[in-house]
mmCIF entry with sequence, helices, sheets and N, C-alpha, C, O atoms, coordinates in Angstrom:
data_MODEL
# 
_entry.id   MODEL 
# 
_entity.id                         1 
_entity.type                       polymer 
_entity.pdbx_number_of_molecules   1 
# 
_entity_poly.entity_id                      1 
_entity_poly.type                           'polypeptide(L)' 
_entity_poly.nstd_linkage                   no 
_entity_poly.nstd_monomer                   no 
_entity_poly.pdbx_seq_one_letter_code       MPGGVSNMHNHTEAKAPFWKRMMWLVIIYGASVLALGVVATLFRMMMTAAGMRSH 
_entity_poly.pdbx_seq_one_letter_code_can   MPGGVSNMHNHTEAKAPFWKRMMWLVIIYGASVLALGVVATLFRMMMTAAGMRSH 
_entity_poly.pdbx_strand_id                 A 
# 
loop_
_entity_poly_seq.entity_id 
_entity_poly_seq.num 
_entity_poly_seq.mon_id 
_entity_poly_seq.hetero 
1 1  MET n 
1 2  PRO n 
1 3  GLY n 
1 4  GLY n 
1 5  VAL n 
1 6  SER n 
1 7  ASN n 
1 8  MET n 
1 9  HIS n 
1 10 ASN n 
1 11 HIS n 
1 12 THR n 
1 13 GLU n 
1 14 ALA n 
1 15 LYS n 
1 16 ALA n 
1 17 PRO n 
1 18 PHE n 
1 19 TRP n 
1 20 LYS n 
1 21 ARG n 
1 22 MET n 
1 23 MET n 
1 24 TRP n 
1 25 LEU n 
1 26 VAL n 
1 27 ILE n 
1 28 ILE n 
1 29 TYR n 
1 30 GLY n 
1 31 ALA n 
1 32 SER n 
1 33 VAL n 
1 34 LEU n 
1 35 ALA n 
1 36 LEU n 
1 37 GLY n 
1 38 VAL n 
1 39 VAL n 
1 40 ALA n 
1 41 THR n 
1 42 LEU n 
1 43 PHE n 
1 44 ARG n 
1 45 MET n 
1 46 MET n 
1 47 MET n 
1 48 THR n 
1 49 ALA n 
1 50 ALA n 
1 51 GLY n 
1 52 MET n 
1 53 ARG n 
1 54 SER n 
1 55 HIS n 
# 
_struct_asym.id          A 
_struct_asym.entity_id   1 
# 
loop_
_struct_conf.conf_type_id 
_struct_conf.id 
_struct_conf.pdbx_PDB_helix_id 
_struct_conf.beg_label_comp_id 
_struct_conf.beg_label_asym_id 
_struct_conf.beg_label_seq_id 
_struct_conf.pdbx_beg_PDB_ins_code 
_struct_conf.end_label_comp_id 
_struct_conf.end_label_asym_id 
_struct_conf.end_label_seq_id 
_struct_conf.pdbx_end_PDB_ins_code 
_struct_conf.beg_auth_comp_id 
_struct_conf.beg_auth_asym_id 
_struct_conf.beg_auth_seq_id 
_struct_conf.end_auth_comp_id 
_struct_conf.end_auth_asym_id 
_struct_conf.end_auth_seq_id 
_struct_conf.pdbx_PDB_helix_class 
_struct_conf.details 
_struct_conf.pdbx_PDB_helix_length 
HELX_P HELX_P1 AA1 PRO A 2  ? GLY A 4  ? PRO A 2  GLY A 4  5 ? 3  
HELX_P HELX_P2 AA2 MET A 8  ? ASN A 10 ? MET A 8  ASN A 10 5 ? 3  
HELX_P HELX_P3 AA3 PHE A 18 ? ALA A 49 ? PHE A 18 ALA A 49 1 ? 32 
# 
_struct_conf_type.id          HELX_P 
_struct_conf_type.criteria    ? 
_struct_conf_type.reference   ? 
# 
loop_
_atom_site.group_PDB 
_atom_site.id 
_atom_site.type_symbol 
_atom_site.label_atom_id 
_atom_site.label_alt_id 
_atom_site.label_comp_id 
_atom_site.label_asym_id 
_atom_site.label_entity_id 
_atom_site.label_seq_id 
_atom_site.pdbx_PDB_ins_code 
_atom_site.Cartn_x 
_atom_site.Cartn_y 
_atom_site.Cartn_z 
_atom_site.occupancy 
_atom_site.B_iso_or_equiv 
_atom_site.pdbx_formal_charge 
_atom_site.auth_seq_id 
_atom_site.auth_comp_id 
_atom_site.auth_asym_id 
_atom_site.auth_atom_id 
_atom_site.pdbx_PDB_model_num 
ATOM 1   N N  . MET A 1 1  ? -13.733 -3.045  39.359  1.00 0.00 ? 1  MET A N  1 
ATOM 2   C CA . MET A 1 1  ? -12.602 -2.516  40.099  1.00 0.00 ? 1  MET A CA 1 
ATOM 3   C C  . MET A 1 1  ? -12.924 -1.102  40.569  1.00 0.00 ? 1  MET A C  1 
ATOM 4   O O  . MET A 1 1  ? -13.632 -0.364  39.883  1.00 0.00 ? 1  MET A O  1 
ATOM 5   N N  . PRO A 1 2  ? -12.421 -0.729  41.712  1.00 0.00 ? 2  PRO A N  1 
ATOM 6   C CA . PRO A 1 2  ? -12.680 0.622   42.206  1.00 0.00 ? 2  PRO A CA 1 
ATOM 7   C C  . PRO A 1 2  ? -11.950 1.669   41.370  1.00 0.00 ? 2  PRO A C  1 
ATOM 8   O O  . PRO A 1 2  ? -10.885 1.411   40.809  1.00 0.00 ? 2  PRO A O  1 
ATOM 9   N N  . GLY A 1 3  ? -12.536 2.831   41.305  1.00 0.00 ? 3  GLY A N  1 
ATOM 10  C CA . GLY A 1 3  ? -11.897 3.926   40.582  1.00 0.00 ? 3  GLY A CA 1 
ATOM 11  C C  . GLY A 1 3  ? -12.209 3.941   39.097  1.00 0.00 ? 3  GLY A C  1 
ATOM 12  O O  . GLY A 1 3  ? -11.651 4.765   38.372  1.00 0.00 ? 3  GLY A O  1 
ATOM 13  N N  . GLY A 1 4  ? -13.074 3.068   38.617  1.00 0.00 ? 4  GLY A N  1 
ATOM 14  C CA . GLY A 1 4  ? -13.472 3.059   37.223  1.00 0.00 ? 4  GLY A CA 1 
ATOM 15  C C  . GLY A 1 4  ? -12.467 2.442   36.282  1.00 0.00 ? 4  GLY A C  1 
ATOM 16  O O  . GLY A 1 4  ? -12.581 2.621   35.070  1.00 0.00 ? 4  GLY A O  1 
ATOM 17  N N  . VAL A 1 5  ? -11.487 1.722   36.793  1.00 0.00 ? 5  VAL A N  1 
ATOM 18  C CA . VAL A 1 5  ? -10.493 1.074   35.945  1.00 0.00 ? 5  VAL A CA 1 
ATOM 19  C C  . VAL A 1 5  ? -11.067 -0.253  35.466  1.00 0.00 ? 5  VAL A C  1 
ATOM 20  O O  . VAL A 1 5  ? -11.500 -1.075  36.274  1.00 0.00 ? 5  VAL A O  1 
ATOM 21  N N  . SER A 1 6  ? -11.069 -0.459  34.160  1.00 0.00 ? 6  SER A N  1 
ATOM 22  C CA . SER A 1 6  ? -11.641 -1.695  33.624  1.00 0.00 ? 6  SER A CA 1 
ATOM 23  C C  . SER A 1 6  ? -10.562 -2.751  33.464  1.00 0.00 ? 6  SER A C  1 
ATOM 24  O O  . SER A 1 6  ? -9.386  -2.439  33.276  1.00 0.00 ? 6  SER A O  1 
ATOM 25  N N  . ASN A 1 7  ? -10.973 -3.979  33.540  1.00 0.00 ? 7  ASN A N  1 
ATOM 26  C CA . ASN A 1 7  ? -10.063 -5.102  33.358  1.00 0.00 ? 7  ASN A CA 1 
ATOM 27  C C  . ASN A 1 7  ? -10.086 -5.504  31.889  1.00 0.00 ? 7  ASN A C  1 
ATOM 28  O O  . ASN A 1 7  ? -11.139 -5.884  31.375  1.00 0.00 ? 7  ASN A O  1 
ATOM 29  N N  . MET A 1 8  ? -8.957  -5.428  31.207  1.00 0.00 ? 8  MET A N  1 
ATOM 30  C CA . MET A 1 8  ? -8.890  -5.724  29.779  1.00 0.00 ? 8  MET A CA 1 
ATOM 31  C C  . MET A 1 8  ? -9.091  -7.205  29.491  1.00 0.00 ? 8  MET A C  1 
ATOM 32  O O  . MET A 1 8  ? -9.477  -7.567  28.380  1.00 0.00 ? 8  MET A O  1 
ATOM 33  N N  . HIS A 1 9  ? -8.837  -8.068  30.473  1.00 0.00 ? 9  HIS A N  1 
ATOM 34  C CA . HIS A 1 9  ? -8.962  -9.503  30.247  1.00 0.00 ? 9  HIS A CA 1 
ATOM 35  C C  . HIS A 1 9  ? -10.420 -9.941  30.152  1.00 0.00 ? 9  HIS A C  1 
ATOM 36  O O  . HIS A 1 9  ? -10.708 -10.996 29.587  1.00 0.00 ? 9  HIS A O  1 
ATOM 37  N N  . ASN A 1 10 ? -11.334 -9.158  30.689  1.00 0.00 ? 10 ASN A N  1 
ATOM 38  C CA . ASN A 1 10 ? -12.750 -9.515  30.635  1.00 0.00 ? 10 ASN A CA 1 
ATOM 39  C C  . ASN A 1 10 ? -13.408 -9.060  29.341  1.00 0.00 ? 10 ASN A C  1 
ATOM 40  O O  . ASN A 1 10 ? -14.557 -9.410  29.073  1.00 0.00 ? 10 ASN A O  1 
ATOM 41  N N  . HIS A 1 11 ? -12.707 -8.303  28.557  1.00 0.00 ? 11 HIS A N  1 
ATOM 42  C CA . HIS A 1 11 ? -13.248 -7.783  27.295  1.00 0.00 ? 11 HIS A CA 1 
ATOM 43  C C  . HIS A 1 11 ? -13.298 -8.907  26.261  1.00 0.00 ? 11 HIS A C  1 
ATOM 44  O O  . HIS A 1 11 ? -12.269 -9.486  25.913  1.00 0.00 ? 11 HIS A O  1 
ATOM 45  N N  . THR A 1 12 ? -14.482 -9.204  25.783  1.00 0.00 ? 12 THR A N  1 
ATOM 46  C CA . THR A 1 12 ? -14.615 -10.242 24.756  1.00 0.00 ? 12 THR A CA 1 
ATOM 47  C C  . THR A 1 12 ? -14.783 -9.560  23.412  1.00 0.00 ? 12 THR A C  1 
ATOM 48  O O  . THR A 1 12 ? -15.665 -8.721  23.231  1.00 0.00 ? 12 THR A O  1 
ATOM 49  N N  . GLU A 1 13 ? -13.933 -9.927  22.483  1.00 0.00 ? 13 GLU A N  1 
ATOM 50  C CA . GLU A 1 13 ? -13.947 -9.322  21.154  1.00 0.00 ? 13 GLU A CA 1 
ATOM 51  C C  . GLU A 1 13 ? -14.442 -10.357 20.155  1.00 0.00 ? 13 GLU A C  1 
ATOM 52  O O  . GLU A 1 13 ? -13.926 -11.473 20.104  1.00 0.00 ? 13 GLU A O  1 
ATOM 53  N N  . ALA A 1 14 ? -15.438 -9.988  19.362  1.00 0.00 ? 14 ALA A N  1 
ATOM 54  C CA . ALA A 1 14 ? -15.981 -10.905 18.362  1.00 0.00 ? 14 ALA A CA 1 
ATOM 55  C C  . ALA A 1 14 ? -14.986 -11.049 17.214  1.00 0.00 ? 14 ALA A C  1 
ATOM 56  O O  . ALA A 1 14 ? -14.410 -10.065 16.750  1.00 0.00 ? 14 ALA A O  1 
ATOM 57  N N  . LYS A 1 15 ? -14.795 -12.280 16.765  1.00 0.00 ? 15 LYS A N  1 
ATOM 58  C CA . LYS A 1 15 ? -13.909 -12.534 15.630  1.00 0.00 ? 15 LYS A CA 1 
ATOM 59  C C  . LYS A 1 15 ? -14.610 -12.123 14.344  1.00 0.00 ? 15 LYS A C  1 
ATOM 60  O O  . LYS A 1 15 ? -15.818 -12.303 14.192  1.00 0.00 ? 15 LYS A O  1 
ATOM 61  N N  . ALA A 1 16 ? -13.838 -11.573 13.430  1.00 0.00 ? 16 ALA A N  1 
ATOM 62  C CA . ALA A 1 16 ? -14.399 -11.195 12.133  1.00 0.00 ? 16 ALA A CA 1 
ATOM 63  C C  . ALA A 1 16 ? -14.754 -12.465 11.355  1.00 0.00 ? 16 ALA A C  1 
ATOM 64  O O  . ALA A 1 16 ? -14.128 -13.507 11.553  1.00 0.00 ? 16 ALA A O  1 
ATOM 65  N N  . PRO A 1 17 ? -15.742 -12.384 10.482  1.00 0.00 ? 17 PRO A N  1 
ATOM 66  C CA . PRO A 1 17 ? -16.098 -13.567 9.679   1.00 0.00 ? 17 PRO A CA 1 
ATOM 67  C C  . PRO A 1 17 ? -14.921 -14.028 8.821   1.00 0.00 ? 17 PRO A C  1 
ATOM 68  O O  . PRO A 1 17 ? -14.032 -13.249 8.476   1.00 0.00 ? 17 PRO A O  1 
ATOM 69  N N  . PHE A 1 18 ? -14.944 -15.319 8.489   1.00 0.00 ? 18 PHE A N  1 
ATOM 70  C CA . PHE A 1 18 ? -13.851 -15.918 7.724   1.00 0.00 ? 18 PHE A CA 1 
ATOM 71  C C  . PHE A 1 18 ? -13.647 -15.209 6.398   1.00 0.00 ? 18 PHE A C  1 
ATOM 72  O O  . PHE A 1 18 ? -12.505 -14.964 6.010   1.00 0.00 ? 18 PHE A O  1 
ATOM 73  N N  . TRP A 1 19 ? -14.719 -14.872 5.689   1.00 0.00 ? 19 TRP A N  1 
ATOM 74  C CA . TRP A 1 19 ? -14.584 -14.238 4.377   1.00 0.00 ? 19 TRP A CA 1 
ATOM 75  C C  . TRP A 1 19 ? -13.935 -12.862 4.500   1.00 0.00 ? 19 TRP A C  1 
ATOM 76  O O  . TRP A 1 19 ? -13.200 -12.441 3.607   1.00 0.00 ? 19 TRP A O  1 
ATOM 77  N N  . LYS A 1 20 ? -14.202 -12.161 5.599   1.00 0.00 ? 20 LYS A N  1 
ATOM 78  C CA . LYS A 1 20 ? -13.616 -10.841 5.786   1.00 0.00 ? 20 LYS A CA 1 
ATOM 79  C C  . LYS A 1 20 ? -12.118 -10.947 6.064   1.00 0.00 ? 20 LYS A C  1 
ATOM 80  O O  . LYS A 1 20 ? -11.331 -10.139 5.570   1.00 0.00 ? 20 LYS A O  1 
ATOM 81  N N  . ARG A 1 21 ? -11.729 -11.943 6.854   1.00 0.00 ? 21 ARG A N  1 
ATOM 82  C CA . ARG A 1 21 ? -10.308 -12.149 7.115   1.00 0.00 ? 21 ARG A CA 1 
ATOM 83  C C  . ARG A 1 21 ? -9.584  -12.568 5.847   1.00 0.00 ? 21 ARG A C  1 
ATOM 84  O O  . ARG A 1 21 ? -8.458  -12.130 5.611   1.00 0.00 ? 21 ARG A O  1 
ATOM 85  N N  . MET A 1 22 ? -10.208 -13.410 5.023   1.00 0.00 ? 22 MET A N  1 
ATOM 86  C CA . MET A 1 22 ? -9.599  -13.829 3.760   1.00 0.00 ? 22 MET A CA 1 
ATOM 87  C C  . MET A 1 22 ? -9.497  -12.657 2.789   1.00 0.00 ? 22 MET A C  1 
ATOM 88  O O  . MET A 1 22 ? -8.531  -12.555 2.033   1.00 0.00 ? 22 MET A O  1 
ATOM 89  N N  . MET A 1 23 ? -10.496 -11.773 2.810   1.00 0.00 ? 23 MET A N  1 
ATOM 90  C CA . MET A 1 23 ? -10.470 -10.599 1.939   1.00 0.00 ? 23 MET A CA 1 
ATOM 91  C C  . MET A 1 23 ? -9.266  -9.717  2.287   1.00 0.00 ? 23 MET A C  1 
ATOM 92  O O  . MET A 1 23 ? -8.585  -9.219  1.391   1.00 0.00 ? 23 MET A O  1 
ATOM 93  N N  . TRP A 1 24 ? -9.004  -9.523  3.579   1.00 0.00 ? 24 TRP A N  1 
ATOM 94  C CA . TRP A 1 24 ? -7.845  -8.739  3.989   1.00 0.00 ? 24 TRP A CA 1 
ATOM 95  C C  . TRP A 1 24 ? -6.554  -9.403  3.550   1.00 0.00 ? 24 TRP A C  1 
ATOM 96  O O  . TRP A 1 24 ? -5.622  -8.726  3.114   1.00 0.00 ? 24 TRP A O  1 
ATOM 97  N N  . LEU A 1 25 ? -6.491  -10.724 3.662   1.00 0.00 ? 25 LEU A N  1 
ATOM 98  C CA . LEU A 1 25 ? -5.301  -11.460 3.233   1.00 0.00 ? 25 LEU A CA 1 
ATOM 99  C C  . LEU A 1 25 ? -5.046  -11.235 1.747   1.00 0.00 ? 25 LEU A C  1 
ATOM 100 O O  . LEU A 1 25 ? -3.911  -10.982 1.344   1.00 0.00 ? 25 LEU A O  1 
ATOM 101 N N  . VAL A 1 26 ? -6.094  -11.326 0.932   1.00 0.00 ? 26 VAL A N  1 
ATOM 102 C CA . VAL A 1 26 ? -5.960  -11.147 -0.516  1.00 0.00 ? 26 VAL A CA 1 
ATOM 103 C C  . VAL A 1 26 ? -5.560  -9.704  -0.845  1.00 0.00 ? 26 VAL A C  1 
ATOM 104 O O  . VAL A 1 26 ? -4.730  -9.477  -1.725  1.00 0.00 ? 26 VAL A O  1 
ATOM 105 N N  . ILE A 1 27 ? -6.143  -8.738  -0.146  1.00 0.00 ? 27 ILE A N  1 
ATOM 106 C CA . ILE A 1 27 ? -5.814  -7.329  -0.396  1.00 0.00 ? 27 ILE A CA 1 
ATOM 107 C C  . ILE A 1 27 ? -4.355  -7.048  -0.055  1.00 0.00 ? 27 ILE A C  1 
ATOM 108 O O  . ILE A 1 27 ? -3.650  -6.399  -0.828  1.00 0.00 ? 27 ILE A O  1 
ATOM 109 N N  . ILE A 1 28 ? -3.903  -7.532  1.090   1.00 0.00 ? 28 ILE A N  1 
ATOM 110 C CA . ILE A 1 28 ? -2.516  -7.293  1.499   1.00 0.00 ? 28 ILE A CA 1 
ATOM 111 C C  . ILE A 1 28 ? -1.552  -7.999  0.555   1.00 0.00 ? 28 ILE A C  1 
ATOM 112 O O  . ILE A 1 28 ? -0.519  -7.436  0.193   1.00 0.00 ? 28 ILE A O  1 
ATOM 113 N N  . TYR A 1 29 ? -1.880  -9.232  0.149   1.00 0.00 ? 29 TYR A N  1 
ATOM 114 C CA . TYR A 1 29 ? -1.029  -9.968  -0.788  1.00 0.00 ? 29 TYR A CA 1 
ATOM 115 C C  . TYR A 1 29 ? -0.955  -9.229  -2.130  1.00 0.00 ? 29 TYR A C  1 
ATOM 116 O O  . TYR A 1 29 ? 0.129   -9.055  -2.687  1.00 0.00 ? 29 TYR A O  1 
ATOM 117 N N  . GLY A 1 30 ? -2.101  -8.801  -2.638  1.00 0.00 ? 30 GLY A N  1 
ATOM 118 C CA . GLY A 1 30 ? -2.133  -8.088  -3.913  1.00 0.00 ? 30 GLY A CA 1 
ATOM 119 C C  . GLY A 1 30 ? -1.357  -6.782  -3.862  1.00 0.00 ? 30 GLY A C  1 
ATOM 120 O O  . GLY A 1 30 ? -0.655  -6.439  -4.813  1.00 0.00 ? 30 GLY A O  1 
ATOM 121 N N  . ALA A 1 31 ? -1.478  -6.051  -2.759  1.00 0.00 ? 31 ALA A N  1 
ATOM 122 C CA . ALA A 1 31 ? -0.749  -4.790  -2.615  1.00 0.00 ? 31 ALA A CA 1 
ATOM 123 C C  . ALA A 1 31 ? 0.757   -5.029  -2.562  1.00 0.00 ? 31 ALA A C  1 
ATOM 124 O O  . ALA A 1 31 ? 1.530   -4.240  -3.106  1.00 0.00 ? 31 ALA A O  1 
ATOM 125 N N  . SER A 1 32 ? 1.177   -6.110  -1.912  1.00 0.00 ? 32 SER A N  1 
ATOM 126 C CA . SER A 1 32 ? 2.615   -6.385  -1.834  1.00 0.00 ? 32 SER A CA 1 
ATOM 127 C C  . SER A 1 32 ? 3.168   -6.799  -3.193  1.00 0.00 ? 32 SER A C  1 
ATOM 128 O O  . SER A 1 32 ? 4.283   -6.413  -3.547  1.00 0.00 ? 32 SER A O  1 
ATOM 129 N N  . VAL A 1 33 ? 2.408   -7.577  -3.958  1.00 0.00 ? 33 VAL A N  1 
ATOM 130 C CA . VAL A 1 33 ? 2.852   -7.967  -5.301  1.00 0.00 ? 33 VAL A CA 1 
ATOM 131 C C  . VAL A 1 33 ? 2.923   -6.738  -6.202  1.00 0.00 ? 33 VAL A C  1 
ATOM 132 O O  . VAL A 1 33 ? 3.866   -6.591  -6.980  1.00 0.00 ? 33 VAL A O  1 
ATOM 133 N N  . LEU A 1 34 ? 1.939   -5.863  -6.100  1.00 0.00 ? 34 LEU A N  1 
ATOM 134 C CA . LEU A 1 34 ? 1.934   -4.631  -6.890  1.00 0.00 ? 34 LEU A CA 1 
ATOM 135 C C  . LEU A 1 34 ? 3.127   -3.743  -6.529  1.00 0.00 ? 34 LEU A C  1 
ATOM 136 O O  . LEU A 1 34 ? 3.781   -3.193  -7.415  1.00 0.00 ? 34 LEU A O  1 
ATOM 137 N N  . ALA A 1 35 ? 3.409   -3.601  -5.245  1.00 0.00 ? 35 ALA A N  1 
ATOM 138 C CA . ALA A 1 35 ? 4.550   -2.787  -4.813  1.00 0.00 ? 35 ALA A CA 1 
ATOM 139 C C  . ALA A 1 35 ? 5.864   -3.374  -5.318  1.00 0.00 ? 35 ALA A C  1 
ATOM 140 O O  . ALA A 1 35 ? 6.751   -2.634  -5.743  1.00 0.00 ? 35 ALA A O  1 
ATOM 141 N N  . LEU A 1 36 ? 5.992   -4.690  -5.276  1.00 0.00 ? 36 LEU A N  1 
ATOM 142 C CA . LEU A 1 36 ? 7.202   -5.334  -5.786  1.00 0.00 ? 36 LEU A CA 1 
ATOM 143 C C  . LEU A 1 36 ? 7.353   -5.085  -7.283  1.00 0.00 ? 36 LEU A C  1 
ATOM 144 O O  . LEU A 1 36 ? 8.463   -4.852  -7.761  1.00 0.00 ? 36 LEU A O  1 
ATOM 145 N N  . GLY A 1 37 ? 6.252   -5.133  -8.025  1.00 0.00 ? 37 GLY A N  1 
ATOM 146 C CA . GLY A 1 37 ? 6.292   -4.851  -9.457  1.00 0.00 ? 37 GLY A CA 1 
ATOM 147 C C  . GLY A 1 37 ? 6.719   -3.426  -9.752  1.00 0.00 ? 37 GLY A C  1 
ATOM 148 O O  . GLY A 1 37 ? 7.478   -3.185  -10.691 1.00 0.00 ? 37 GLY A O  1 
ATOM 149 N N  . VAL A 1 38 ? 6.239   -2.480  -8.959  1.00 0.00 ? 38 VAL A N  1 
ATOM 150 C CA . VAL A 1 38 ? 6.617   -1.075  -9.148  1.00 0.00 ? 38 VAL A CA 1 
ATOM 151 C C  . VAL A 1 38 ? 8.109   -0.884  -8.887  1.00 0.00 ? 38 VAL A C  1 
ATOM 152 O O  . VAL A 1 38 ? 8.795   -0.213  -9.658  1.00 0.00 ? 38 VAL A O  1 
ATOM 153 N N  . VAL A 1 39 ? 8.612   -1.471  -7.802  1.00 0.00 ? 39 VAL A N  1 
ATOM 154 C CA . VAL A 1 39 ? 10.040  -1.347  -7.478  1.00 0.00 ? 39 VAL A CA 1 
ATOM 155 C C  . VAL A 1 39 ? 10.894  -1.996  -8.564  1.00 0.00 ? 39 VAL A C  1 
ATOM 156 O O  . VAL A 1 39 ? 11.915  -1.436  -8.963  1.00 0.00 ? 39 VAL A O  1 
ATOM 157 N N  . ALA A 1 40 ? 10.487  -3.171  -9.047  1.00 0.00 ? 40 ALA A N  1 
ATOM 158 C CA . ALA A 1 40 ? 11.247  -3.851  -10.099 1.00 0.00 ? 40 ALA A CA 1 
ATOM 159 C C  . ALA A 1 40 ? 11.266  -3.021  -11.379 1.00 0.00 ? 40 ALA A C  1 
ATOM 160 O O  . ALA A 1 40 ? 12.295  -2.938  -12.050 1.00 0.00 ? 40 ALA A O  1 
ATOM 161 N N  . THR A 1 41 ? 10.140  -2.412  -11.718 1.00 0.00 ? 41 THR A N  1 
ATOM 162 C CA . THR A 1 41 ? 10.075  -1.569  -12.911 1.00 0.00 ? 41 THR A CA 1 
ATOM 163 C C  . THR A 1 41 ? 10.973  -0.343  -12.765 1.00 0.00 ? 41 THR A C  1 
ATOM 164 O O  . THR A 1 41 ? 11.655  0.046   -13.713 1.00 0.00 ? 41 THR A O  1 
ATOM 165 N N  . LEU A 1 42 ? 10.973  0.262   -11.584 1.00 0.00 ? 42 LEU A N  1 
ATOM 166 C CA . LEU A 1 42 ? 11.844  1.420   -11.358 1.00 0.00 ? 42 LEU A CA 1 
ATOM 167 C C  . LEU A 1 42 ? 13.315  1.034   -11.478 1.00 0.00 ? 42 LEU A C  1 
ATOM 168 O O  . LEU A 1 42 ? 14.095  1.765   -12.089 1.00 0.00 ? 42 LEU A O  1 
ATOM 169 N N  . PHE A 1 43 ? 13.706  -0.107  -10.902 1.00 0.00 ? 43 PHE A N  1 
ATOM 170 C CA . PHE A 1 43 ? 15.086  -0.565  -11.034 1.00 0.00 ? 43 PHE A CA 1 
ATOM 171 C C  . PHE A 1 43 ? 15.437  -0.824  -12.492 1.00 0.00 ? 43 PHE A C  1 
ATOM 172 O O  . PHE A 1 43 ? 16.534  -0.487  -12.938 1.00 0.00 ? 43 PHE A O  1 
ATOM 173 N N  . ARG A 1 44 ? 14.517  -1.419  -13.230 1.00 0.00 ? 44 ARG A N  1 
ATOM 174 C CA . ARG A 1 44 ? 14.780  -1.703  -14.647 1.00 0.00 ? 44 ARG A CA 1 
ATOM 175 C C  . ARG A 1 44 ? 14.961  -0.411  -15.433 1.00 0.00 ? 44 ARG A C  1 
ATOM 176 O O  . ARG A 1 44 ? 15.841  -0.320  -16.289 1.00 0.00 ? 44 ARG A O  1 
ATOM 177 N N  . MET A 1 45 ? 14.126  0.592   -15.142 1.00 0.00 ? 45 MET A N  1 
ATOM 178 C CA . MET A 1 45 ? 14.244  1.880   -15.821 1.00 0.00 ? 45 MET A CA 1 
ATOM 179 C C  . MET A 1 45 ? 15.573  2.559   -15.486 1.00 0.00 ? 45 MET A C  1 
ATOM 180 O O  . MET A 1 45 ? 16.221  3.126   -16.365 1.00 0.00 ? 45 MET A O  1 
ATOM 181 N N  . MET A 1 46 ? 15.979  2.499   -14.213 1.00 0.00 ? 46 MET A N  1 
ATOM 182 C CA . MET A 1 46 ? 17.259  3.108   -13.824 1.00 0.00 ? 46 MET A CA 1 
ATOM 183 C C  . MET A 1 46 ? 18.431  2.393   -14.484 1.00 0.00 ? 46 MET A C  1 
ATOM 184 O O  . MET A 1 46 ? 19.380  3.041   -14.924 1.00 0.00 ? 46 MET A O  1 
ATOM 185 N N  . MET A 1 47 ? 18.376  1.080   -14.558 1.00 0.00 ? 47 MET A N  1 
ATOM 186 C CA . MET A 1 47 ? 19.464  0.328   -15.179 1.00 0.00 ? 47 MET A CA 1 
ATOM 187 C C  . MET A 1 47 ? 19.526  0.592   -16.680 1.00 0.00 ? 47 MET A C  1 
ATOM 188 O O  . MET A 1 47 ? 20.614  0.683   -17.248 1.00 0.00 ? 47 MET A O  1 
ATOM 189 N N  . THR A 1 48 ? 18.375  0.714   -17.319 1.00 0.00 ? 48 THR A N  1 
ATOM 190 C CA . THR A 1 48 ? 18.346  1.032   -18.749 1.00 0.00 ? 48 THR A CA 1 
ATOM 191 C C  . THR A 1 48 ? 18.894  2.440   -18.980 1.00 0.00 ? 48 THR A C  1 
ATOM 192 O O  . THR A 1 48 ? 19.639  2.668   -19.933 1.00 0.00 ? 48 THR A O  1 
ATOM 193 N N  . ALA A 1 49 ? 18.528  3.378   -18.115 1.00 0.00 ? 49 ALA A N  1 
ATOM 194 C CA . ALA A 1 49 ? 19.025  4.750   -18.245 1.00 0.00 ? 49 ALA A CA 1 
ATOM 195 C C  . ALA A 1 49 ? 20.537  4.819   -18.038 1.00 0.00 ? 49 ALA A C  1 
ATOM 196 O O  . ALA A 1 49 ? 21.201  5.693   -18.595 1.00 0.00 ? 49 ALA A O  1 
ATOM 197 N N  . ALA A 1 50 ? 21.081  3.900   -17.240 1.00 0.00 ? 50 ALA A N  1 
ATOM 198 C CA . ALA A 1 50 ? 22.528  3.880   -16.987 1.00 0.00 ? 50 ALA A CA 1 
ATOM 199 C C  . ALA A 1 50 ? 23.282  3.161   -18.097 1.00 0.00 ? 50 ALA A C  1 
ATOM 200 O O  . ALA A 1 50 ? 24.509  3.080   -18.057 1.00 0.00 ? 50 ALA A O  1 
ATOM 201 N N  . GLY A 1 51 ? 22.566  2.640   -19.085 1.00 0.00 ? 51 GLY A N  1 
ATOM 202 C CA . GLY A 1 51 ? 23.220  1.985   -20.209 1.00 0.00 ? 51 GLY A CA 1 
ATOM 203 C C  . GLY A 1 51 ? 23.358  0.488   -20.067 1.00 0.00 ? 51 GLY A C  1 
ATOM 204 O O  . GLY A 1 51 ? 24.030  -0.144  -20.883 1.00 0.00 ? 51 GLY A O  1 
ATOM 205 N N  . MET A 1 52 ? 22.753  -0.091  -19.071 1.00 0.00 ? 52 MET A N  1 
ATOM 206 C CA . MET A 1 52 ? 22.825  -1.545  -18.906 1.00 0.00 ? 52 MET A CA 1 
ATOM 207 C C  . MET A 1 52 ? 21.748  -2.195  -19.763 1.00 0.00 ? 52 MET A C  1 
ATOM 208 O O  . MET A 1 52 ? 20.577  -1.820  -19.706 1.00 0.00 ? 52 MET A O  1 
ATOM 209 N N  . ARG A 1 53 ? 22.157  -3.157  -20.544 1.00 0.00 ? 53 ARG A N  1 
ATOM 210 C CA . ARG A 1 53 ? 21.224  -3.875  -21.416 1.00 0.00 ? 53 ARG A CA 1 
ATOM 211 C C  . ARG A 1 53 ? 21.299  -5.358  -21.110 1.00 0.00 ? 53 ARG A C  1 
ATOM 212 O O  . ARG A 1 53 ? 22.308  -5.839  -20.593 1.00 0.00 ? 53 ARG A O  1 
ATOM 213 N N  . SER A 1 54 ? 20.242  -6.083  -21.426 1.00 0.00 ? 54 SER A N  1 
ATOM 214 C CA . SER A 1 54 ? 20.238  -7.526  -21.160 1.00 0.00 ? 54 SER A CA 1 
ATOM 215 C C  . SER A 1 54 ? 20.935  -8.310  -22.261 1.00 0.00 ? 54 SER A C  1 
ATOM 216 O O  . SER A 1 54 ? 21.206  -9.499  -22.091 1.00 0.00 ? 54 SER A O  1 
ATOM 217 N N  . HIS A 1 55 ? 21.232  -7.664  -23.392 1.00 0.00 ? 55 HIS A N  1 
ATOM 218 C CA . HIS A 1 55 ? 21.937  -8.374  -24.476 1.00 0.00 ? 55 HIS A CA 1 
ATOM 219 C C  . HIS A 1 55 ? 23.089  -7.575  -24.999 1.00 0.00 ? 55 HIS A C  1 
ATOM 220 O O  . HIS A 1 55 ? 23.787  -8.022  -25.910 1.00 0.00 ? 55 HIS A O  1 
# 
């Protein structure tokens, strides 16, 4: 194209290997489970501090 403007549709991007994509999936899943555990623990600590007991 004139003026040095590139066409984004002609850009070919190589796909990451399957193991690398799976590694990202496992990392993101693990981080979300860990974050949920931290939030649950904080809620439990706040409820215990407020005098709420399970029995």
